[in-house]
Every structure is written in structure tokens, then in C-alpha cells.
C-alpha positions in Angstrom: -116.3 121.7 270.8 -117.6 121.5 267.2 -121.4 121.7 266.9 -123.3 118.5 265.8 -124.9 118.8 262.4 -122.6 121.5 261.2 -120.9 121.2 257.9 -117.1 121.4 258.0 -114.4 121.4 255.3 -112.0 118.6 255.9 -108.5 118.9 254.7 -106.4 115.8 254.3 -102.7 116.4 255.2 -101.2 113.1 254.2 -99.5 110.2 255.9 -96.8 111.1 258.4 -94.6 108.9 260.5 -95.1 110.4 264.0 -93.4 107.5 265.9 -91.1 104.7 264.9 -93.8 102.2 264.6 -97.0 103.9 263.5 -98.4 106.1 260.7 -101.3 108.5 261.2 -103.9 109.8 258.8 -104.4 113.4 259.7 -107.3 115.7 258.9 -108.3 119.2 259.9 -111.9 120.5 260.2 -111.2 124.2 260.9 -108.7 126.4 262.7 -109.5 124.7 266.0 -110.5 121.1 265.3 -108.7 118.0 264.2 -109.5 114.4 263.7 -107.1 111.6 262.9 -107.1 107.8 262.5 -104.2 105.7 263.6 -103.4 102.4 265.3 -102.8 104.5 268.5 -105.9 106.7 268.5 -109.5 106.2 267.8 -111.3 108.4 265.3 -111.7 111.8 267.0 -114.3 114.2 265.5 -115.1 117.7 266.7 -112.4 117.9 269.3 -111.5 121.5 270.2 -107.7 121.2 270.2 -107.1 124.7 271.6 -109.2 124.0 274.6 -107.4 120.8 275.4 -103.7 121.8 275.4 -102.6 118.6 277.2 -104.3 116.2 274.8 -102.5 113.8 272.7 -104.2 115.4 269.7 -102.3 118.7 270.4 -99.1 116.7 270.5 -99.9 115.2 267.1 -100.6 118.6 265.7 -97.2 119.7 266.8 -95.6 116.7 265.2 -97.5 117.3 262.0 -96.1 120.8 261.9 -92.6 119.6 262.4 -93.0 116.9 259.7 -93.8 119.7 257.2 -97.1 118.2 256.0 -99.3 120.5 254.1 -102.8 120.8 252.6 -103.5 118.3 249.8 -107.2 117.6 249.5 -110.4 119.2 250.9 -113.8 117.7 251.3 -117.0 118.7 253.1 -118.9 116.4 255.4 -121.6 116.8 258.2 -120.6 115.6 261.6 -123.4 113.8 263.5 -122.7 112.5 267.0 -125.9 110.5 266.8 -124.5 108.2 264.1 -120.8 107.5 265.0 -120.7 104.5 262.8 -121.8 106.5 259.8 -119.3 109.2 260.7 -116.6 106.6 260.9 -117.5 105.2 257.5 -117.6 108.7 256.0 -114.2 109.5 257.4 -112.7 106.3 256.1 -114.2 106.9 252.7 -112.7 110.3 252.7 -109.4 108.8 253.7 -109.5 106.5 250.7 -110.2 109.3 248.3 -107.6 111.5 249.9 -105.1 108.7 249.4 -105.2 109.4 245.6 -101.6 110.0 244.7 -100.5 113.3 243.2 -97.9 111.5 241.3 -97.5 107.9 240.1 -94.1 106.7 239.0 -93.5 103.4 237.3 -89.9 102.2 237.9 -88.4 99.6 235.6 -87.3 96.7 237.7 -84.6 95.6 235.3 -81.7 97.8 234.1 -82.2 97.0 230.4 -85.6 98.6 230.6 -84.4 101.8 232.2 -83.8 104.9 230.1 -80.4 106.5 229.6 -78.5 103.8 231.6 -75.1 104.7 233.0 -71.9 102.6 233.0 -71.1 100.7 236.1 -70.1 103.5 238.5 -66.8 103.4 240.3 -66.9 103.8 244.1 -64.9 107.1 243.6 -67.3 108.4 241.0 -68.5 111.6 242.8 -65.2 113.4 243.5 -63.5 116.8 243.8 -60.9 118.8 241.9 -58.4 120.9 243.8 -56.4 123.8 242.4 -52.7 122.9 242.8 -51.9 126.3 244.4 -54.6 125.6 246.9 -53.8 122.1 247.9 -52.3 122.8 251.3 -55.4 124.5 252.7 -57.2 121.1 252.3 -54.5 118.7 253.2 -52.6 120.6 256.0 -48.8 120.8 256.1 -46.9 119.6 259.2 -50.1 117.9 260.4 -53.1 116.8 258.4 -56.3 118.8 258.1 -58.7 116.7 260.2 -61.9 118.1 258.7 -60.8 117.2 255.2 -59.6 113.8 256.3 -62.8 112.9 258.1 -65.1 114.1 255.3 -63.2 112.1 252.7 -63.0 109.1 255.0 -66.8 109.2 255.4 -67.3 108.8 251.7 -64.7 106.0 251.6 -66.5 104.2 254.4 -69.7 104.2 252.3 -68.2 102.9 249.1 -65.0 101.2 250.1 -62.9 103.8 248.2 -62.3 107.6 248.8 -63.6 110.0 246.3 -61.5 110.6 243.2 -59.4 113.8 243.5 -58.2 115.7 240.4 -55.2 117.9 241.3 -55.2 120.3 238.4 -56.0 123.8 237.2 -54.5 127.0 235.9 -51.7 127.0 238.5 -50.5 123.6 237.3 -49.2 125.3 234.2 -47.3 127.9 236.2 -45.4 125.4 238.6 -42.1 123.5 238.2 -40.6 121.0 240.6 -37.4 122.1 242.4 -35.8 119.6 244.8 -34.1 122.5 246.7 -37.4 124.0 247.9 -37.8 123.2 251.6 -41.1 124.9 252.3 -44.5 123.3 251.8 -45.8 126.4 250.0 -44.9 127.6 246.5 -42.1 130.1 246.1 -41.4 132.6 243.4 -38.9 131.5 240.7 -36.3 134.2 240.8 -35.1 133.4 237.3 -38.5 132.9 235.6 -38.3 133.2 231.8 -41.4 131.4 230.7 -44.1 133.0 228.5 -47.6 133.9 229.5 -49.6 136.5 231.4 -48.5 134.4 234.5 -45.2 132.8 233.5 -45.2 129.1 232.8 -42.3 128.8 235.3 -43.4 131.4 237.8 -43.4 129.2 240.8 -41.4 126.3 242.3 -42.6 123.6 244.7 -40.6 121.0 246.5 -40.7 117.6 248.1 -42.9 118.7 251.1 -45.7 119.4 248.6 -46.0 115.7 248.0 -45.8 115.0 251.8 -48.9 117.1 252.2 -50.7 115.4 249.3 -50.0 112.0 250.8 -51.9 112.9 254.0 -55.2 112.3 252.2 -57.0 109.0 253.2 -55.2 105.9 252.1 -56.0 104.7 248.6 -57.4 108.1 247.5 -57.3 108.0 243.6 -55.6 111.0 242.1 -55.5 112.4 238.6 -52.3 114.6 238.7 -51.8 117.6 236.4 -48.4 118.2 234.7 -47.1 121.4 233.2 -47.6 121.5 229.4 -47.5 125.3 229.0 -43.7 125.5 229.8 -41.6 125.3 226.7 -38.1 126.1 227.8 -35.1 124.2 226.5 -35.4 121.8 229.3 -39.2 121.3 228.9 -39.0 117.5 228.4 -36.6 116.9 231.2 -38.8 119.0 233.5 -42.1 117.2 232.8 -40.5 113.8 233.0 -38.9 114.8 236.3 -42.2 116.0 237.6 -43.9 112.8 236.7 -41.1 110.7 238.2 -41.0 112.5 241.5 -44.8 112.3 241.7 -44.8 108.5 241.7 -41.7 108.1 243.9 -42.9 110.5 246.6 -46.4 109.2 247.2 -47.0 106.0 249.2 -50.5 106.6 250.7 -52.6 107.9 247.8 -52.7 106.4 244.4 -51.9 108.2 241.1 -54.3 106.6 238.6 -54.1 109.2 235.8 -52.1 112.1 234.4 -53.2 115.3 232.8 -50.7 116.9 230.5 -51.7 120.6 230.6 -54.8 122.4 231.8 -57.3 123.8 229.3 -55.2 124.0 226.2 -58.1 125.6 224.3 -57.3 128.7 226.4 -53.5 128.6 226.0 -53.6 131.6 223.6 -55.8 133.6 226.0 -53.3 133.0 228.8 -50.4 133.9 226.6 -48.9 130.4 226.5 -49.2 129.9 222.7 -49.9 132.1 219.7 -53.5 132.6 218.5 -52.7 130.4 215.5 -52.0 127.4 217.7 -54.4 124.6 217.0 -55.6 121.3 218.3 -53.3 119.7 215.8 -50.4 121.5 217.4 -51.7 120.4 220.8 -51.8 116.8 219.7 -48.1 116.9 218.6 -47.0 118.4 221.9 -49.2 116.2 224.0 -48.2 112.9 222.3 -44.4 113.7 222.5 -44.7 114.3 226.2 -46.9 111.2 226.8 -44.3 109.0 225.0 -41.5 110.5 227.0 -43.3 110.0 230.3 -44.3 106.5 229.4 -40.8 105.4 228.4 -39.0 107.1 231.2 -41.5 106.8 234.1 -44.5 104.5 233.6 -42.8 101.6 231.8 -40.1 101.0 234.4 -42.9 101.0 237.0 -44.8 98.3 235.0 -47.7 100.8 234.4 -49.6 100.8 231.2 -49.2 103.3 228.4 -52.9 104.3 228.5 -52.4 106.4 231.6 -53.2 109.9 230.3 -56.4 112.0 230.1 -56.5 114.4 227.2 -57.5 117.2 226.7 -58.7 118.8 229.9 -60.5 121.5 227.9 -62.5 124.4 229.2 -65.2 124.1 226.6 -65.8 122.5 223.2 -69.1 124.5 222.8 -67.7 127.6 221.1 -66.4 128.0 217.6 -62.8 128.0 218.8 -63.5 125.0 221.1 -65.0 122.8 218.3 -61.5 121.7 217.2 -61.0 120.1 220.6 -64.0 117.9 220.4 -63.2 114.2 220.7 -64.3 113.6 217.1 -61.6 116.0 216.0 -58.9 115.0 218.5 -58.9 111.5 217.0 -57.5 113.1 213.9 -54.5 114.6 215.7 -51.5 113.0 217.3 -53.5 112.4 220.4 -54.5 109.3 218.5 -50.9 108.1 218.2 -50.8 104.3 218.0 -54.6 104.3 217.8 -54.9 105.8 221.3 -52.4 103.8 223.2 -51.7 106.6 225.6 -55.4 107.6 226.2 -56.9 106.3 229.5 -60.1 108.4 229.0 -61.3 111.7 227.8 -61.1 114.6 230.3 -63.2 117.8 229.9 -64.3 120.7 232.1 -67.6 122.7 232.4 -69.5 125.0 234.8 -73.3 125.4 234.8 -72.8 129.2 235.3 -69.7 131.4 235.3 -69.5 134.7 237.0 -68.8 137.7 234.7 -69.1 135.3 231.7 -72.6 134.0 231.7 -74.9 136.6 230.3 -77.9 136.2 232.6 -78.6 136.6 236.3 -78.7 133.3 238.2 -81.2 132.7 240.9 -81.8 129.6 243.1 -85.1 129.1 241.4 -83.5 129.0 238.0 -80.7 126.7 239.2 -83.4 124.3 240.4 -85.2 124.3 237.1 -83.6 121.1 236.0 -84.4 121.7 232.3 -81.6 124.3 232.4 -79.1 121.8 233.5 -80.0 119.4 230.7 -79.8 122.3 228.2 -76.4 123.6 229.5 -74.9 120.1 229.6 -76.0 119.1 226.1 -72.7 119.8 224.5 -70.8 117.7 227.1 -73.4 115.0 226.9 -72.6 114.7 223.2 -68.9 114.6 224.0 -69.6 111.7 226.3 -71.3 109.9 223.5 -68.3 110.6 221.3 -66.1 109.1 224.0 -68.2 106.0 224.0 -67.6 105.6 220.2 -63.9 105.5 220.9 -64.3 102.9 223.7 -62.7 105.2 226.2 -64.4 106.5 229.4 -65.5 110.2 229.7 -64.4 112.2 232.8 -65.9 115.6 233.7 -62.9 116.5 235.8 -63.8 120.2 236.6 -67.4 121.1 237.3 -69.5 123.3 239.5 -72.8 125.0 239.6 -71.1 128.5 239.8 -67.6 129.2 238.8 -65.1 130.3 239.8 -65.9 130.9 243.4 -69.7 130.6 243.8 -72.4 133.1 244.5 -73.7 134.1 248.0 -77.2 133.0 248.6 -76.9 130.2 246.2 -73.7 128.2 246.4 -73.8 127.7 250.2 -77.5 126.8 250.3 -79.5 123.6 250.2 -80.5 124.7 246.7 -77.0 123.9 245.5 -77.1 120.6 247.4 -80.2 119.5 245.4 -78.6 120.7 242.2 -75.4 118.8 243.0 -77.2 115.6 243.9 -79.2 115.7 240.7 -76.1 116.5 238.6 -74.2 113.5 239.9 -77.2 111.3 238.9 -77.9 113.0 235.6 -74.3 113.0 234.5 -74.1 109.3 235.2 -77.0 108.7 232.8 -75.1 110.7 230.2 -72.3 108.1 230.2 -69.9 110.1 232.3 -67.7 107.8 234.3 -66.5 110.4 236.9 -67.4 113.9 238.0 -65.2 116.2 240.0 -66.6 119.4 241.5 -63.8 122.0 241.7 -62.8 123.2 245.2 -61.0 126.2 246.6 -60.9 127.1 250.2 -62.6 130.4 249.6 -65.3 129.1 247.2 -68.8 129.0 248.6 -69.4 126.1 246.3 -66.8 123.9 248.1 -68.5 121.2 250.2 -66.5 122.4 253.2 -64.3 125.3 254.3 -61.0 123.7 255.4 -59.4 126.6 257.2 -60.3 129.7 259.2 -61.0 132.5 256.8 -62.0 136.0 257.8 -62.7 134.8 261.3 -65.0 132.0 260.1 -63.9 128.6 261.4 -63.7 125.5 259.3 -67.1 124.0 258.7 -69.2 121.6 256.5 -71.4 123.2 253.9 -74.7 121.8 252.8 -73.5 120.5 249.4 -71.4 117.8 251.2 -74.6 115.9 251.8 -75.0 115.4 248.1 -71.7 113.5 248.1 -72.8 111.4 251.0 -76.1 110.6 249.4 -74.4 109.6 246.1 -71.8 107.5 247.9 -74.5 105.5 249.7 -76.4 105.0 246.5 -73.3 103.7 244.8 -72.4 101.5 247.8 -69.5 99.1 248.2 -70.6 96.3 245.8 -69.0 97.8 242.6 -72.0 96.9 240.5 -74.3 100.0 240.6 -75.7 101.6 237.5 -78.1 104.6 237.3 -81.0 104.9 234.9 -83.4 107.7 234.3 -87.1 107.2 235.1 -89.9 109.2 233.4 -91.8 111.6 235.6 -95.1 113.3 234.7 -96.2 115.3 237.7 -98.6 118.2 238.2 -98.1 121.1 235.8 -97.0 123.4 238.7 -94.0 121.0 239.1 -92.8 121.1 235.5 -89.0 120.6 235.5 -89.0 120.3 239.3 -89.3 116.6 239.6 -86.6 114.1 238.5 -86.4 110.4 239.2 -83.7 107.8 238.8 -83.4 104.1 239.3 -80.3 102.5 241.0 -79.6 99.0 239.7 -77.2 96.5 241.3 -76.5 93.4 239.3 -78.9 95.0 236.8 -81.8 94.7 239.3 -83.6 97.7 240.8 -82.4 98.3 244.3 -83.5 101.9 244.9 -85.5 104.8 243.4 -84.4 108.4 243.8 -87.0 111.2 243.5 -85.9 114.9 243.7 -88.5 117.7 244.3 -86.7 120.9 243.5 -89.6 123.3 244.1 -88.0 126.2 246.1 -89.0 126.6 249.7 -88.2 129.2 252.4 -86.8 128.1 255.7 -89.1 130.6 257.5 -92.3 129.2 256.0 -94.3 126.9 258.3 -96.5 125.6 255.4 -94.4 123.7 252.9 -96.4 121.7 250.4 -95.8 118.0 249.8 -96.7 115.5 247.1 -98.2 112.1 247.7 -96.3 109.7 245.5 -97.0 106.1 244.4 -94.0 104.1 243.2 -95.1 101.1 241.1 -92.7 98.2 241.5 -94.5 95.1 240.1 -93.5 91.9 241.8 -91.9 93.6 244.8 -93.1 92.7 248.3 -92.1 93.3 251.9 -90.7 96.5 253.2 -89.2 99.6 251.5 -86.8 101.9 253.3 -87.1 105.7 252.7 -84.1 107.9 253.2 -84.5 111.7 253.1 -82.3 114.6 252.0 -83.8 117.7 253.6 -83.2 121.1 255.2 -85.5 123.7 256.6 -85.7 125.3 253.1 -83.8 125.5 249.8 -82.4 128.8 251.2 -80.9 127.1 254.2 -77.2 127.1 254.6 -77.2 125.0 257.8 -79.1 122.1 259.3 -79.1 119.8 256.3 -79.6 116.1 257.1 -79.2 113.0 254.9 -80.5 109.6 255.9 -81.0 110.8 259.4 -77.4 112.0 259.7 -75.8 115.4 260.3 -72.1 116.0 259.4 -72.2 119.5 261.0 -73.1 118.9 264.6 -69.9 117.0 265.5 -67.8 120.0 264.3 -65.3 117.6 262.9 -67.2 116.1 260.0 -68.1 112.8 261.8 -71.7 111.7 261.2 -74.1 112.3 264.0 -77.7 110.9 264.2 -80.1 113.8 263.6 -83.2 114.5 261.5 -85.7 112.2 260.0 -84.8 108.5 260.5 -85.2 105.9 257.8 -88.9 105.3 257.3 -90.1 101.8 256.7 -93.1 101.5 254.4 -94.9 98.3 253.4 -95.1 97.4 249.8 -98.8 96.9 248.9 -99.6 95.0 245.7 -96.4 96.3 244.1 -96.9 99.9 245.2 -94.9 102.0 247.6 -96.8 105.1 248.9 -94.8 108.0 250.3 -94.8 111.8 250.6 -92.1 114.1 249.4 -91.9 117.7 250.7 -91.1 120.5 248.3 -87.4 121.3 248.3 -86.2 117.8 249.3 -85.2 114.4 247.9 -86.0 110.9 248.9 -84.4 107.5 248.1 -86.7 104.4 248.4 -84.5 101.4 248.9 -85.5 97.7 248.6 -84.0 94.8 250.6 -82.2 96.9 253.2 -81.9 100.5 254.3 -79.4 102.6 252.2 -76.0 102.7 253.8 -76.7 99.7 256.1 -74.4 97.3 254.2 -70.9 98.6 253.6 -69.2 95.3 253.1 -66.9 95.6 250.0 -67.4 93.0 247.3 -63.6 92.5 246.7 -64.1 90.3 243.6 -66.4 92.7 241.8 -64.4 95.8 242.8 -61.1 94.3 241.7 -62.7 93.4 238.3 -64.1 96.9 238.0 -60.9 98.6 238.9 -59.0 96.7 236.2 -61.1 98.2 233.5 -59.8 101.8 233.8 -58.5 104.3 236.3 -62.0 104.9 237.4 -63.2 101.4 237.2 -66.0 102.5 234.9 -67.2 100.1 232.3 -67.8 101.6 228.8 -69.7 98.9 227.0 -73.4 99.1 226.6 -74.0 96.3 229.0 -71.4 97.4 231.5 -69.5 94.1 231.3 -66.2 95.2 229.8 -63.9 98.1 230.2 -62.0 100.4 228.0 -59.6 98.9 225.4 -55.9 100.0 225.3 -56.6 101.3 221.8 -59.6 103.1 220.3 -62.6 100.9 219.5 -63.4 103.3 216.6 -62.4 106.8 215.4 -65.4 107.4 213.1 -69.1 106.9 213.2 -69.7 110.0 215.4 -73.1 111.5 215.4 -73.2 114.9 213.7 -73.0 118.0 215.8 -74.6 120.1 213.1 -78.2 121.1 212.8 -80.0 120.4 209.5 -80.4 123.5 207.3 -83.8 124.6 206.1 -82.8 123.4 202.6 -81.9 120.0 203.9 -85.2 119.7 205.7 -87.1 120.7 202.5 -85.1 118.2 200.5 -85.9 115.4 203.0 -89.6 116.4 202.9 -89.6 116.4 199.1 -88.0 113.0 199.2 -85.9 113.5 196.2 -83.5 115.6 194.1 -83.0 118.7 196.2 -81.8 116.7 199.2 -79.5 114.6 197.1 -77.9 117.7 195.6 -77.5 119.3 199.0 -76.1 116.1 200.4 -73.5 115.9 197.6 -72.5 119.5 198.3 -72.2 118.7 202.0 -70.0 115.7 201.3 -67.7 117.7 199.0 -67.4 120.5 201.6 -66.6 117.9 204.3 -63.9 116.4 202.1 -62.3 119.9 201.6 -62.3 120.5 205.4 -60.8 117.1 206.1 -58.0 117.6 203.5 -57.2 121.0 205.0 -57.1 119.5 208.5 -54.8 116.7 207.4 -52.6 119.2 205.6 -52.3 121.3 208.7 -51.5 118.2 210.7 -48.8 117.1 208.3 -47.3 120.6 208.4 -47.3 120.5 212.2 -45.7 117.1 212.3 -43.0 118.1 209.9 -42.2 121.3 211.7 -42.3 119.6 215.1 -40.1 116.6 214.0 -37.1 118.1 215.7 -38.8 117.6 219.1 -39.5 113.9 218.6 -38.8 111.6 221.5 -35.7 109.4 221.6 -34.8 107.2 224.5 -32.5 108.9 226.9 -28.8 108.2 226.1 -29.4 107.2 222.5 -26.6 108.4 220.2 -24.7 109.7 223.2 -27.0 112.6 223.8 -29.6 113.4 226.5 -32.4 111.9 224.4 -34.3 115.0 223.3 -33.9 117.8 220.9 -35.8 121.0 221.6 -35.4 123.2 218.6 -38.9 123.7 217.4 -41.3 122.5 220.0 -44.9 122.2 218.8 -44.2 123.0 215.2 -43.2 126.7 215.4 -41.3 128.3 212.6 -37.6 127.7 212.5 -35.6 129.9 214.8 -38.4 130.4 217.2 -37.9 128.0 220.0 -40.9 129.2 222.1 -44.3 130.2 220.9 -43.9 133.5 222.7 -41.0 134.2 220.2 -43.0 133.3 217.2 -44.0 135.8 214.5 -47.5 135.9 216.1 -46.8 136.3 219.8 -49.3 136.9 222.5 -49.4 140.7 223.1 -50.4 142.1 226.4 -51.8 145.1 224.6 -54.5 142.8 223.2 -56.6 143.5 226.2 -56.2 140.2 228.1 -55.9 140.6 231.8 -54.1 138.4 234.2 -55.8 135.0 234.9 -54.4 135.1 238.4 -55.9 137.1 241.3 -56.0 136.8 245.0 -58.2 139.8 245.5 -60.9 138.0 247.3 -58.5 136.6 249.9 -56.4 139.6 250.8 -53.3 137.7 249.8 -51.2 138.8 246.8 -49.1 135.7 246.4 -49.3 131.9 246.9 -46.0 132.3 248.8 -47.9 133.7 251.8 -51.0 131.6 251.6 -52.0 128.9 249.2 -55.0 130.6 247.7 -56.5 129.6 244.4 -55.9 131.0 241.0 -59.6 131.4 240.3 -61.4 133.5 242.9 -64.6 135.5 243.4 -66.5 137.6 240.9 -63.6 140.2 241.1 -61.4 137.8 239.1 -60.0 139.4 236.0 -59.3 136.1 234.5 -61.8 136.6 231.7 -62.8 140.2 232.2 -62.4 142.0 228.9 -60.4 139.0 227.7 -62.5 138.5 224.6 -66.1 138.9 223.5 -68.4 136.5 225.2 -69.5 134.0 222.6 -72.6 132.0 223.5 -72.4 128.2 223.7 -74.0 126.4 220.8 -76.1 124.4 223.3 -76.8 126.8 226.2 -77.9 130.2 227.2 -74.4 131.6 227.6 -70.8 130.5 227.3 -69.1 129.9 230.6 -65.7 130.8 229.0 -64.9 133.7 226.7 -63.1 132.6 223.6 -62.1 134.3 220.3 -63.7 132.9 217.2 
């Protein structure tokens, strides 16, 4: 027992829910003594826990340890058994001071007061991208892949719509449809003649490929990639045929958008086009194919013209990539008819790319969220440019680590927290849809769909980020995300992010992510006491937790009290911390958040408890675009069939020192420099328009005519894309791609042990051994990040 009259240092551990109905205030006096105050226990002072192993206090201590509470405040007091009332008063006074929050967050209760407010998010917002050559591993062939189906169905159950799938990637520009192919898998084209490091007609696929795709959950929205790289004499017939068979073969899933080509900014790297090929050339080729597909396929199906998603670029952040920025694409033939073919703008990115990024990635750096904001800044500006045009912005290929992830990072809970934050942050940057790219061998994929190297199919930790995001969006089709300012302790700089979830423009949940790294082996994980200020709110708040043993954990993640691993088939199983109910006191919700975890505080009802679809709202939202994402500032209207505007973009350029001096001087110097800048801009615009006219003139022979007009087949193919007369393909042009230029093959199966997609549908982009960009070009840093994720030639 502790000795009367002795001074002890009391450590307050916080408030923990140790049963379903009661909270306990827990304190420790020394290594052997504990006191607590709760509705179930009287105040206990000086109890020697170690000498009473059967006591309820020992049980509470065990529960405290399991709850992960840690030291927050220390005070010294003198214990006197002669004055229990005074001791009680002192203890309660200590409790009141100990309750001082480490962090206070004021959450705007109305959407219009939130910072960086998103569009209305589609139910399918948080989705996946699948490499076309890798599809069958996820879908199955003669029978469906049950793990894939269950995991996608879970998300559909939470939102009323399965996640959006983008079927696209490098392999999409190497594949042609052939009705005579009977296998599910790709087969080699024995008569391949296409250009490129990997030929643009290297592989055939047949009708069974679509049967496999159709095994995804009913209503799964699909953006489907078509082959732009191929430029044979039958190129137009081929791409129209591919689009036509795609629509006619699929009855279960929904094709809601089309990509024409994958990453055209890298076409010259892959040998598909000469190095002189520009975004203006791309615009000509893209618009011709869009017109052909609309007239031959979409129009007969009563589908709108604005069904396409240009430009599916790898990056716009480098010198070569600048020409593919949205503000420049609107000056190309992509803007034909003022954008009548554009459903939304499609771009790609990775936070980090193996063998391309110029620094070493760690989990701690990944969870410094300032690096995410910095890396994404170019793409955030692109989303702003999309908003100017009135068209949605889609980040169709994304991931923390490309192409195949990094061991010790991608499969861990650190990646889960990063993914969860990215979905939320991207929404606040006006992005209407995000697809994380999947391959069956990538550690970054949220599940492994097949047995690989003796490891059975299983769910990875990052899947829980999708589940959390799906339940935040819900099934009402009226959710928007807004950023909330956080100013925490200095030791948590860039480790705390908060967001508000708004339904019908009213606050319905607050998200707080604590990305401080933790080790699963540590028994002492710090926590923060947080007060959320929600003026006018009363009643009960419901706290859901996204948590694992540590940020280094690859197993044992739980979300909202559910596990998707324990069932072994992806079905949710009750496990982990249940939803905590907390009373709102004078407009304040007081909770704890452990380092390396996330919480969602919901109002009105527990997150995920109401999955009834609001059909009226969802139908209205779906009618606005393929994603159902509103693009106006108030979220009330959707994208127009044509562009809202093609000018008024914010400048991407940084002011020079002379311009800054001129502004400071407030006079002549600035005016002179401004005039020089305007003249230079006019020269650039004139040159751009001249190149565009030249491309259009040279490419006129490939213009679309309705099939059967003038007794011909409807197309002429002589000079596709504006190449010089006599050179039908860019590979035959005076400036062909040369393999001696140092570019290696973009295709590798080294990490899988397979050398061809004939034998196994493995992805184009693989592990760090991929030569896709190795020695391909000098690595040019992004304008807005630490290092480029793609090597491009200036």
C-alpha cells in the first residue's frame, strides 16, 4: 500500500471507454499504484495493484493498456487518509486540469464556411484503375474472383454504387480486338507490324475478355481505354470496332467514359510517335477518333457526344508535359465544337515513383502530409483549370508508390492513412474521382486477388481507407468535403489533418487523421486529447476509428469496429474498437486520438448505419456527368456539354525578380516588363496557332466521313496525325523513334517470373526492376515537387 502523507506524482492518462456504457478517468501514482474515478468505481487512492492481482483495478489497468492510452499530464499531490473528502476534492480538481485539451478544432457547421470545399462527391468517387493486361487476375475467367467481388460489393453496399474502375494503362495501346480469339487471355499477334518498343498491335484479345469484365458487381462504372497508339491503315476501323464491341458485350457493368490512348505525353518515349509530335498533333488524332466513335457507336445508342476523357497524361509538371496542360489543350482540336466530346479531364500521377524519384522514401516521410500537398500542387492547379472549363477533373491513375509499391511501406497501415488522407485532400482540390492503380503483384493494391509465390489471396491494410471513404460519402448523393484548419502541438507539425463532411451543406461528420508514426511492438503509444467545437450541436456524437497496432502493421487493421481480413473472403466481421458514443457538452465533443490512427466523429447517427439510397438525389447527381460530380461552386449543377470558358486560367508562372521590383516600385519598371511579357505571350500564341494550322492541314486527309459516303468505307488514312506526305505512320517519318536512343522496353514481367501475358495476365508496370524508364531519359524534376515521377525529355 502507498504510505499516508507521502508525495506522489500523478499522471493523467485520459478518458477511455472500458465498457459499452461507462467512461473512466485513469491516473497513476507510481509503478505500483493507480486511482481512477468512474460511475462504476469509487475513487481509489494508494491501492497497490501488484499485490491485488484479482482486483477490478488490475482489470482496468489491462484495459487501459489495450486501449493504447499514454501519459499526458503529471501533477504532484499528497495523499492523506485522514481527509478523504479533501483527497477527493484534490483528485477532482486534478481531473479538471488534466482535461485541458491538447488540441481544439473549430469545425464550420455550414459548408459555405468550410475551406477548400469539394464538389458533390459521386458514390463511386474512391475507385481503382486496373492495367488491361492484368484484368483477369482480378475478375476471374470461367468463374468470378470471389475476393474481388466481395470487396467491391462492400463498397457498393455503403454508397449504393460500386467503386469506379478505370480499365486502362500502357497495355491498352498494345492490344487489338480479334473476334477469333477464343481464350480469355491475350495472345501474341503473329503478324504484328505496329511501331513502338512494344508494338501497338502486339497482342489480340477476344470476346471472353469482356465476359470476364462483366463479372464485376452489377452497375460498376467503367472508364474504358481504347488504343490510340496504333496507326495502321485500318486504325479507324479498329478503334471503332473496339468501342462497338465494348458496348455490345457488357450487360452487367456500365461503360460511362472512354479514354482514347494512354499517356500520350510519353508516346515518343514508347516509340509510338516521333519526338517532334506535339499536343497539337495529339488533338488532331484524338478529335478525329472521338468523332468517328460518336457517329458510329455512341449516337446509335443514344449516348451523348461528351463521353470522352482527354488526355490521360502521365504528368504536366515537366517542360515537355506543359503543352498537355488543360489551359493548352483547349487551344488544340481537343476543343472541337467547344468541347462537345469532352466529358471531363483525365490525368495521372504518383506521389513517388521507383527509380525515377530522386530521394529515398520512408514511411515517416510519406506520413508528413505537407509532402503530399507539395507533390500534388501541379495537379491541384490542373483541377482548377478544369473548373474554368466547366468540366470535371478525374485523377484516373494514382498511388503512393509506382509502379509496384515498396516493401515495408505500401502494404502497411502507413499507406492506409496516406490513402485515406489523399482521398479527402484530393476532394478538397476539386477532383471529382480518384483511381488508385492496381496490379496483382503490387504491394500497393488493396488486395491480392490470386495466389502468388505461395501466398494466398488476401486483403491489404489500404482497403480500409476505401471502406472509410465510402461510409463517409454514404448513399445520399449529397456529400461534400471541406478542409478544417488544425493548429496542434509543434511536435505534430504536418501530422494532423482535419476535414468536415457536409450533407445538404450541413456538417454531419468531422475527420481527424493523426499520422505520427508508431511501432506495433511499442506498448506506450501517445495520444492527444481533442476538443471539437460544434456550436449549436447537442445530443450524442458517434466516434468511428481507423486503427492498427502501429503504422508499420501489415495486418490487423480495423475500421469502424470491422475487419475485412478475418473472414478470409472480404466480408466484414465485427472486430476492434466499436463505435464510441460521446455526449456533446455545450457544443464541444471531447475525444482522444492515438498517434498513428484516424477518427471520424459523426452527428445524428453512427457512420455507416444508414445505407438507404436517396434515389432522387442520386439520379439527379448521376445526370450531371459520368461521375455524378457537380462542378459549379455551389455544387448545384453539373458539367455543360460544351466548355464554360477557355480562357481566364490562373498563371502557372512564378513572378520574376524584376516583376516583383516593378510591383514594389509601383510604376514604370513593372509596366515595361508587363508589356514585354504580353508581347512574348502573343509571339508564343501565334507560333502555337501556326503549328496547329499546319497539323490540321497535314492531317486533313484523315478527317472523318460517315461510313458509306461517296461509295467508300468512310475514312482515308494517308497522313494520320499530320505526318509528312508519303509517311503513313509516325515510325516511318523522317524523325523516327530509334532504339539506339537508349530507351528500354516499357514492358517487363521480371517480378512475376512470367515473360508474356499469354501465360499469365501480369501487368505491364512491375517492381523496381522495371526498365520502363530506366536510362530512358534524364530525370527532370517536377516544377512543383521534389522529383519527377516520370522521366521526360525537355
